C-alpha positions as CSV (number, residue, x, y, z in Angstrom):
1,X,105.3,76.1,-257.8
2,X,105.5,75.9,-254.6
3,X,109.0,78.0,-253.6
4,X,110.9,77.0,-251.1
5,X,113.0,78.1,-248.6
6,X,117.2,77.4,-248.8
7,X,118.5,75.8,-245.7
8,X,121.3,78.6,-244.0
9,X,124.1,77.2,-243.7
10,X,126.0,76.8,-239.9
11,X,128.5,80.5,-240.7
12,X,125.3,82.7,-241.7
13,X,124.2,82.1,-238.9
14,X,125.0,84.8,-235.8
15,X,125.9,84.5,-232.7
16,X,123.9,86.2,-230.3
17,X,125.6,87.7,-227.0
18,X,125.1,86.5,-223.7
19,X,123.6,89.4,-221.9
20,X,123.1,88.1,-217.8
21,X,119.6,89.2,-216.7
22,X,119.4,91.8,-213.3
23,X,117.2,89.1,-211.8
24,X,117.0,87.9,-208.4
25,X,118.3,84.5,-209.1
26,X,121.8,85.8,-210.3
27,X,122.1,88.2,-206.9
28,X,121.5,84.5,-205.2
29,X,124.2,83.0,-207.6
30,X,126.6,85.8,-207.1
31,X,127.0,86.1,-203.4
32,X,130.1,88.0,-204.1
33,X,128.6,91.0,-205.4
34,X,128.9,94.4,-204.1
35,X,125.3,96.1,-202.8
36,X,124.0,98.4,-205.7
37,X,125.9,96.2,-208.3
38,X,122.3,94.5,-209.5
39,X,120.8,97.6,-210.3
40,X,120.3,99.8,-213.0
41,X,123.2,103.4,-213.7
42,X,119.5,105.2,-212.7
43,X,118.6,103.5,-209.6
44,X,122.3,103.4,-208.0
45,X,122.2,107.5,-208.3
46,X,118.8,107.5,-206.7
47,X,120.8,105.8,-204.0
48,X,123.6,108.2,-203.7
49,X,120.9,111.2,-203.7
50,X,119.2,109.8,-200.8
51,X,122.0,109.7,-198.8
52,X,123.4,113.2,-199.3
53,X,120.1,115.0,-199.2
54,X,119.6,114.1,-195.5
55,X,123.8,115.7,-195.7
56,X,122.9,118.9,-196.8
57,X,119.9,119.8,-194.8
58,X,122.0,119.4,-191.4
59,X,124.5,121.3,-193.1
60,X,122.4,124.4,-194.4
61,X,120.9,124.2,-190.4
62,X,123.8,123.9,-188.6
63,X,125.3,126.7,-191.2
64,X,122.3,129.4,-190.5
65,X,122.2,128.7,-186.4
66,X,126.2,129.7,-187.3
67,X,124.9,133.2,-188.7
68,X,122.7,133.4,-186.0
69,X,124.7,133.0,-183.4
70,X,127.7,135.4,-185.0
71,X,124.4,138.0,-185.1
72,X,123.8,137.6,-181.1
73,X,120.2,136.7,-180.8
74,X,119.2,133.3,-180.1
75,X,117.5,130.7,-182.2
76,X,114.5,131.0,-179.5
77,X,114.1,134.7,-181.0
78,X,114.7,134.6,-184.6
79,X,112.2,136.2,-186.4
80,X,113.0,135.1,-190.0
81,X,110.6,132.4,-189.1
82,X,106.9,132.2,-187.9
83,X,105.5,129.4,-185.6
84,X,102.4,127.9,-187.0
85,X,100.3,128.9,-184.8
86,X,101.2,132.7,-183.9
87,X,101.3,135.3,-186.9
88,X,103.4,138.2,-186.5
89,X,102.7,141.9,-186.9
90,X,105.4,143.3,-189.1
91,X,108.0,146.0,-186.0
92,X,106.7,148.8,-185.3
93,X,108.6,152.0,-186.8
94,X,107.0,154.2,-185.1
95,X,108.8,156.4,-182.4
96,X,112.0,158.1,-181.2
97,X,113.8,156.9,-184.3
98,X,111.1,156.8,-186.6
99,X,112.1,160.2,-188.4
100,X,115.2,158.0,-189.8
101,X,115.9,156.0,-192.8
102,X,115.2,152.7,-192.6
103,X,118.8,151.0,-192.6
104,X,120.4,149.1,-195.4
105,X,122.1,146.6,-193.7
106,X,120.7,142.7,-195.0
107,X,118.8,141.1,-192.4
108,X,120.0,137.9,-191.8
109,X,117.8,135.5,-194.0
110,X,116.8,132.5,-192.4
111,X,117.2,128.7,-194.2
112,X,114.1,127.2,-196.0
113,X,111.3,126.3,-194.3
114,X,110.9,123.2,-196.5
115,X,114.7,121.9,-195.8
116,X,113.6,122.3,-191.9
117,X,110.9,119.0,-191.0
118,X,107.9,120.6,-188.9
119,X,107.5,119.3,-185.2
120,X,105.0,115.3,-186.1
121,X,103.5,116.4,-182.3
122,X,101.9,119.4,-179.8
123,X,105.0,119.0,-177.7
124,X,107.7,119.0,-180.3
125,X,106.0,122.0,-182.0
126,X,106.3,124.2,-178.8
127,X,109.4,122.9,-177.6
128,X,110.7,123.9,-181.5
129,X,113.2,127.1,-180.7
130,X,110.8,129.5,-183.0
131,X,109.9,132.8,-180.9
132,X,106.2,132.4,-180.2
133,X,104.6,136.3,-178.8
134,X,105.7,139.8,-180.5
135,X,107.5,140.6,-177.1
136,X,110.2,138.5,-178.5
137,X,109.9,139.0,-181.9
138,X,109.9,143.0,-181.3
139,X,112.9,142.4,-179.3
140,X,115.5,140.5,-181.9
141,X,114.3,143.2,-184.1
142,X,115.7,146.4,-181.8
143,X,118.6,143.3,-181.6
144,X,119.3,143.8,-185.6
145,X,118.5,147.2,-185.8
146,X,121.2,147.8,-183.5
147,X,123.6,145.6,-184.7
148,X,123.1,147.5,-188.0
149,X,123.4,150.8,-186.8
150,X,126.2,149.5,-185.4
151,X,128.0,149.0,-188.5
152,X,126.8,150.9,-190.9
153,X,126.7,154.8,-188.7
154,X,129.6,155.9,-187.3
155,X,131.1,158.6,-185.3
156,X,132.7,161.0,-187.1
157,X,133.9,164.6,-186.8
158,X,132.4,167.5,-188.4
159,X,133.5,168.7,-192.1
160,X,134.9,172.2,-190.4
161,X,136.4,171.0,-186.6
162,X,139.6,171.6,-187.9
163,X,139.2,174.3,-189.6
164,X,137.2,175.5,-186.1
165,X,139.7,174.5,-183.8
166,X,143.4,176.0,-185.4
167,X,141.4,179.7,-185.6
168,X,140.3,179.1,-182.1
169,X,144.0,178.0,-181.3
170,X,145.6,181.2,-183.3
171,X,142.6,183.3,-181.6
172,X,143.9,182.0,-178.2
173,X,147.1,182.5,-178.9
174,X,147.0,186.4,-179.6
175,X,145.2,187.4,-176.9
176,X,148.5,185.6,-174.7
177,X,150.6,187.5,-177.0
178,X,149.0,190.5,-176.4
179,X,149.2,189.5,-172.9
180,X,152.3,189.0,-172.1
181,X,154.0,192.2,-174.4
182,X,151.8,194.0,-171.5
183,X,153.3,192.7,-169.3
184,X,156.5,193.0,-170.2
185,X,156.1,196.7,-171.0
186,X,154.7,197.0,-167.6
187,X,158.4,195.6,-166.2
188,X,160.9,197.1,-168.4
189,X,158.9,201.0,-166.8
190,X,159.7,199.3,-163.7
191,X,163.4,198.4,-164.3
192,X,163.3,194.8,-166.0
193,X,166.5,195.2,-169.4
194,X,166.3,191.6,-170.1
195,X,164.4,190.4,-173.7
196,X,160.9,189.1,-174.9
197,X,162.3,186.1,-175.3
198,X,163.9,185.8,-171.9
199,X,160.9,187.7,-170.1
200,X,158.4,184.5,-171.6
201,X,160.6,182.2,-170.6
202,X,161.0,183.3,-167.0
203,X,157.2,183.5,-167.3
204,X,156.4,180.2,-167.9
205,X,159.2,179.0,-165.5
206,X,157.5,180.8,-162.7
207,X,154.0,179.4,-164.0
208,X,155.6,176.1,-163.4
209,X,157.3,176.8,-159.8
210,X,153.9,178.1,-158.7
211,X,152.5,174.8,-159.7
212,X,154.1,172.7,-158.2
213,X,154.1,174.5,-154.7
214,X,150.8,174.2,-155.6
215,X,150.4,170.1,-155.3
216,X,153.6,170.1,-152.9
217,X,154.9,167.0,-154.2
218,X,157.7,165.4,-152.4
219,X,160.8,164.8,-154.8
220,X,164.4,163.6,-153.5
221,X,166.9,165.8,-155.0
222,X,168.4,164.7,-158.2
223,X,171.8,165.1,-159.5
224,X,171.1,167.6,-161.7
225,X,168.3,170.1,-163.1
226,X,169.0,169.3,-166.5
227,X,166.1,167.4,-167.0
228,X,163.7,170.9,-166.4
229,X,165.8,172.3,-168.9
230,X,164.7,169.4,-171.7
231,X,161.0,169.5,-170.7
232,X,160.8,173.9,-171.0
233,X,162.6,173.0,-174.9
234,X,159.8,170.5,-175.2
235,X,156.8,172.4,-174.5
236,X,157.7,175.3,-176.4
237,X,155.4,174.7,-178.8
238,X,153.2,173.3,-175.9
239,X,149.1,174.6,-176.3
240,X,148.1,177.0,-174.6
241,X,145.1,176.5,-172.1
242,X,142.8,178.3,-169.8
243,X,145.0,177.9,-166.9
244,X,147.9,179.8,-169.3
245,X,145.3,183.1,-169.4
246,X,144.4,182.9,-165.6
247,X,148.2,183.3,-164.5
248,X,148.8,186.2,-166.8
249,X,145.3,188.2,-165.7
250,X,147.4,187.1,-161.8
251,X,150.7,188.6,-163.2
252,X,149.1,192.1,-164.9
253,X,147.0,192.0,-161.9
254,X,149.9,192.5,-159.6
255,X,151.8,195.0,-161.8
256,X,149.6,197.0,-161.9
257,X,148.4,197.6,-158.8
258,X,152.3,197.6,-157.3
259,X,152.8,200.8,-160.4
260,X,149.1,202.1,-158.8
261,X,150.1,201.4,-155.3
262,X,149.3,205.0,-153.4
263,X,152.7,206.6,-151.7
264,X,152.1,207.1,-148.2
265,X,150.7,210.4,-147.1
266,X,153.6,213.0,-145.4
267,X,152.8,214.0,-142.2
268,X,151.3,217.1,-141.1
269,X,153.3,217.7,-137.4
270,X,156.3,220.0,-138.5
271,X,157.9,218.6,-135.1
272,X,157.7,214.7,-137.1
273,X,159.4,216.4,-140.4
274,X,162.0,217.9,-137.7
275,X,162.6,214.0,-136.1
276,X,162.8,212.1,-139.0
277,X,165.4,214.3,-140.8
278,X,167.6,214.3,-138.2
279,X,166.8,211.0,-137.4
280,X,168.4,209.4,-141.2
281,X,170.8,212.2,-140.6
282,X,172.1,210.0,-137.9
283,X,171.5,207.0,-140.1
284,X,173.4,208.0,-142.5
285,X,176.4,208.8,-140.5
286,X,176.4,205.3,-138.6
287,X,175.7,203.4,-141.8
288,X,179.2,205.7,-142.7
289,X,180.8,204.3,-140.1
290,X,180.4,200.9,-139.9
291,X,180.1,199.9,-143.3
292,X,182.8,201.0,-145.6
293,X,181.4,202.0,-149.5
294,X,180.7,199.7,-151.8
295,X,182.6,198.6,-154.1
296,X,181.3,197.9,-157.7
297,X,181.3,194.5,-159.1
298,X,184.0,194.1,-162.0
299,X,182.4,192.8,-165.8
300,X,185.1,190.4,-166.2
301,X,188.2,188.9,-165.0
302,X,191.6,189.8,-164.9
303,X,193.4,188.3,-168.9
304,X,195.5,185.8,-167.6
305,X,192.6,185.1,-165.0
306,X,190.4,184.4,-167.9
307,X,193.0,182.7,-170.0
308,X,193.2,180.3,-167.3
309,X,189.0,179.5,-166.9
310,X,189.2,179.1,-171.1
311,X,191.8,176.2,-170.4
312,X,189.8,174.6,-166.8
313,X,186.8,174.2,-169.9
314,X,188.7,172.6,-172.1
315,X,190.2,170.3,-169.7
316,X,188.6,166.3,-169.7
317,X,188.0,163.9,-166.3
318,X,188.2,164.8,-162.7
319,X,188.7,169.3,-162.1
320,X,189.3,170.0,-158.7
321,X,188.6,168.0,-154.8
322,X,187.5,169.4,-152.1
323,X,187.9,167.0,-148.7
324,X,184.8,164.9,-150.0
325,X,183.9,166.6,-152.9
326,X,185.2,166.8,-156.6
327,X,184.1,168.2,-159.5
328,X,184.2,166.7,-163.4
329,X,184.1,168.0,-166.6
330,X,180.1,168.4,-167.7
331,X,179.5,169.2,-163.7
332,X,182.3,172.7,-164.7
333,X,180.1,173.2,-167.8
334,X,177.2,173.7,-166.7
335,X,178.6,177.2,-165.4
336,X,178.6,178.1,-168.9
337,X,175.6,180.3,-170.5
338,X,172.4,179.6,-170.4
339,X,172.7,176.0,-168.0
340,X,171.2,174.6,-164.3
341,X,173.5,174.5,-161.3
342,X,173.7,170.6,-160.2
343,X,174.1,169.5,-156.8
344,X,177.8,168.2,-157.4
345,X,178.8,172.4,-158.1
346,X,176.9,173.8,-155.7
347,X,177.9,171.4,-152.9
348,X,181.5,171.8,-153.4
349,X,181.0,175.5,-154.0
350,X,179.7,175.5,-150.0
351,X,182.7,172.7,-148.9
352,X,184.8,175.8,-150.0
353,X,183.0,178.7,-147.7
354,X,182.9,175.7,-145.0
355,X,186.5,175.5,-145.1
356,X,187.6,179.1,-146.3
357,X,185.5,179.0,-142.4
358,X,187.3,176.9,-141.1
359,X,190.7,178.5,-141.9
360,X,189.9,181.8,-140.6
361,X,188.8,179.8,-137.1
362,X,192.3,178.1,-136.7
363,X,194.3,181.3,-138.1
364,X,192.2,185.1,-137.2
365,X,195.3,187.2,-138.0
366,X,195.7,185.6,-142.0
367,X,193.3,188.2,-143.8
368,X,195.0,191.5,-143.0
369,X,193.7,193.3,-147.0
370,X,192.0,196.1,-146.3
371,X,190.2,196.2,-149.8
372,X,189.1,193.3,-148.7
373,X,185.5,191.6,-148.3
374,X,184.2,191.4,-145.0
375,X,186.1,188.4,-142.3
376,X,183.8,185.0,-142.8
377,X,182.3,184.2,-140.0
378,X,181.7,180.6,-137.9
379,X,179.6,179.0,-140.7
380,X,178.5,175.1,-140.9
381,X,177.3,173.9,-144.2
382,X,174.6,171.2,-144.5
383,X,174.6,170.0,-148.2
384,X,172.0,169.9,-150.6
385,X,171.0,166.4,-149.6
386,X,169.9,167.8,-146.3
387,X,166.8,169.6,-147.2
388,X,165.7,166.6,-149.1
389,X,166.2,164.8,-146.2
390,X,164.3,166.6,-143.3
391,X,161.2,166.6,-146.4
392,X,161.2,163.4,-147.6
393,X,161.9,161.8,-144.1
394,X,161.9,164.1,-141.3
395,X,164.2,164.3,-138.7
396,X,164.1,161.1,-136.5
397,X,163.6,158.9,-139.5
398,X,166.4,160.6,-141.4
399,X,168.9,160.0,-138.9
400,X,169.5,164.0,-138.6
401,X,171.2,163.8,-135.6
402,X,175.0,161.4,-136.7
403,X,175.4,164.7,-139.7
404,X,176.3,166.9,-136.4
405,X,177.3,163.6,-134.2
406,X,180.8,166.1,-134.2
407,X,179.5,169.3,-134.6
408,X,177.8,171.5,-132.1
409,X,175.8,173.6,-134.4
410,X,174.2,175.9,-131.2
411,X,178.3,177.3,-131.4
412,X,178.0,178.8,-135.0
413,X,177.8,181.7,-136.3
414,X,175.0,180.5,-138.6
415,X,173.8,177.7,-140.1
416,X,173.9,177.6,-144.9
417,X,171.3,175.6,-146.3
418,X,171.1,175.5,-150.0
419,X,167.5,173.7,-150.8
420,X,166.0,172.0,-154.2
421,X,162.3,173.2,-155.0
422,X,160.9,170.1,-155.9
423,X,163.6,169.5,-158.6
424,X,162.9,172.5,-160.2
425,X,164.2,175.6,-158.3
426,X,167.2,176.5,-156.1
427,X,167.3,179.0,-152.9
428,X,169.0,180.4,-150.5
429,X,168.2,179.4,-146.2
430,X,170.0,180.2,-143.2
431,X,169.8,179.3,-139.2
432,X,171.2,183.2,-137.6
433,X,172.2,182.3,-134.0
434,X,173.5,185.7,-134.0
435,X,170.5,187.5,-135.1
436,X,168.4,184.9,-134.1
437,X,166.6,184.7,-137.0
438,X,165.9,182.2,-139.9
439,X,165.8,183.7,-142.9
440,X,165.1,182.4,-146.8
441,X,166.6,183.9,-150.0
442,X,164.5,182.9,-153.3
443,X,165.6,185.5,-156.2
444,X,161.7,184.7,-157.8
445,X,160.9,186.1,-154.9
446,X,158.3,183.5,-154.3
447,X,157.2,183.4,-150.8
448,X,158.4,180.1,-148.8
449,X,157.0,179.4,-145.2
450,X,157.5,175.3,-146.0
451,X,161.1,176.6,-144.9
452,X,160.9,178.3,-141.9
453,X,158.2,175.3,-140.3
454,X,160.6,173.1,-141.0
455,X,163.8,174.8,-140.6
456,X,161.7,175.2,-136.5
457,X,160.9,172.1,-136.3
458,X,164.6,171.0,-136.8
459,X,166.7,172.9,-134.4
460,X,163.5,171.9,-131.7
461,X,164.2,168.2,-132.6
462,X,168.4,168.9,-132.1
463,X,168.2,170.9,-129.7
464,X,166.6,168.0,-128.0
465,X,169.0,165.0,-129.0
466,X,171.7,167.4,-127.8
467,X,171.1,169.9,-125.0
468,X,167.9,167.1,-124.2
469,X,165.7,170.1,-123.5
470,X,163.3,171.8,-125.9
471,X,164.8,174.9,-127.5
472,X,164.2,178.5,-126.9
473,X,162.4,180.2,-129.4
474,X,161.9,184.2,-127.8
475,X,163.3,186.4,-129.6
476,X,163.3,184.1,-132.9
477,X,162.2,186.2,-136.4
478,X,161.3,185.0,-140.0
479,X,163.4,187.3,-142.0
480,X,162.3,188.4,-145.5
481,X,165.0,190.0,-147.1
482,X,162.5,193.1,-149.2
483,X,165.1,194.1,-151.9
484,X,166.6,190.9,-152.5
485,X,168.1,190.6,-156.2
486,X,165.8,188.6,-158.9
487,X,166.9,187.0,-161.2
488,X,165.3,187.7,-164.8
489,X,165.3,184.5,-166.7
490,X,164.3,180.6,-166.1
491,X,168.6,179.2,-165.2
492,X,170.3,181.6,-163.1
493,X,168.7,180.2,-159.0
494,X,171.6,178.0,-158.6
495,X,174.2,180.8,-159.1
496,X,172.3,183.1,-157.3
497,X,171.7,180.8,-154.6
498,X,176.3,180.2,-154.7
499,X,176.5,184.1,-154.4
500,X,173.8,184.3,-151.3
501,X,175.3,181.4,-149.3
502,X,178.9,183.6,-150.1
503,X,178.2,186.9,-149.1
504,X,176.6,185.4,-145.7
505,X,179.1,183.4,-145.0
506,X,181.2,186.9,-144.5
507,X,178.3,188.4,-142.4
508,X,177.3,190.4,-145.3
509,X,173.5,192.4,-144.4
510,X,172.6,193.2,-148.3
511,X,173.8,191.7,-151.6
512,X,174.7,194.6,-154.1
513,X,175.3,192.1,-156.7
514,X,171.8,191.9,-159.8
515,X,171.0,190.0,-163.0
516,X,173.6,192.0,-165.0
517,X,176.1,191.1,-162.5
518,X,175.6,186.7,-163.5
519,X,177.8,186.5,-166.1
520,X,181.3,187.5,-164.1
521,X,179.9,185.4,-161.4
522,X,179.6,181.8,-163.7
523,X,183.3,182.9,-164.6
524,X,184.3,183.4,-161.6
525,X,183.5,180.5,-159.8
526,X,184.7,178.4,-162.7
527,X,188.2,179.9,-161.5
528,X,187.7,179.5,-157.7
529,X,186.2,175.4,-158.2
530,X,189.5,174.9,-160.6
531,X,191.7,176.6,-157.7
532,X,189.9,175.0,-155.0
533,X,190.1,178.6,-153.6
534,X,187.1,181.6,-153.0
535,X,188.2,185.2,-154.4
536,X,188.7,188.4,-151.9
537,X,188.2,191.0,-154.7
538,X,185.0,191.6,-154.9
């Protein structure tokens, strides 16, 4: 019996989904479709890969060229990529650097060769940016080695360098201290009485003065010398150099030579001995008649004057005025111990000397005290700025003729000049018309040939300007006092200078004061400036 199939109903038949076919026919039917929409997923990713591959290759090439430019090697001398026809040997390591270890610094790596397409033609191959000879390759390798050494090896001090320098400085300092102590003992044996610390400051001050004299630097006069004091404090812990040792050696040699100088031999003629003794007796009798016995310098002022000095030091503002000069409280404070004097104090003191001289000339019988010191001479005082003008600019450029427009200096007995040497040291100078000599007084005992030279030039120029003819220097000498008082510290040069000028203004031929009298003279000068009057007592 034949089986029959049951016919399916319409409800049982499943509908088929209509999937659009990816054929060219559909593409032409839908013209608004985007490019690649008709492709499958794999095909579309293939399109993206074909677009990104050249971009990645170009990016790698650009990064490689940038790294090469940083290292400092051109693309023409790159040793990493070899040309097809020129094989290169390994870099030569023999020579003066062969004993060094190979640098572990990584060399710049060339880009992958498969990313850069080879040239298609021979011309393109030769024009490519690759080295084609061994010389270029060796130069490139040398540059890379040098750059690697600079990055890796650095100049470093030896591990014991600091200890060696400290030991060397300590040994040198000990040697300088021993030399200083030896020089101090020699000076003590010749009458030096100040402390060891003051002596070391004095030696350092003298050394710097000699350096300034050697360089002969021309500086204008400043308002004060306190900057030198501050510089000395800043240099107290400085490191000594070889010049310090040489200076101390010269100082020790001079001190030993002064001690070991043999005494002059006595003459063998009895007649000469008799003449010498007779001459000494005559000199002593003459000196006794014309010069009274020196009155000792006191140690302090009277009690009422000391109280007045303390009152002046407490005063503020302007302390005193004398003609065109004035002194403020800060200037007067420089007369305290261990301070340098400035231009204002010295010029005020010189103006008082000049005023006293003019007063005595107008009233010659004013002084009648027999215990008073010598009669003041007819003097003229040049301020501290005179020397700076004369040395820095000269007579004509500084117009020094106007300084004496109403004064005839050739009619004076003596011309007093304070000198500031290189803004570091005060000395006194004088043009003595009575004695026919140019004088220089330095409390450090240093020679000042420039003082005599410039003052002679000034005298001649001034005489030509005022008298219309050259100055006659017949009989004139450059006078240097043998036993001039010496300072034993580094800050009393201004006080010595003022006292030199004051004694010279009264015609004194010698100076009875010394370093121990400086504290008294400082208090005395405070009283004199506060009262605008020079004291007559010693």
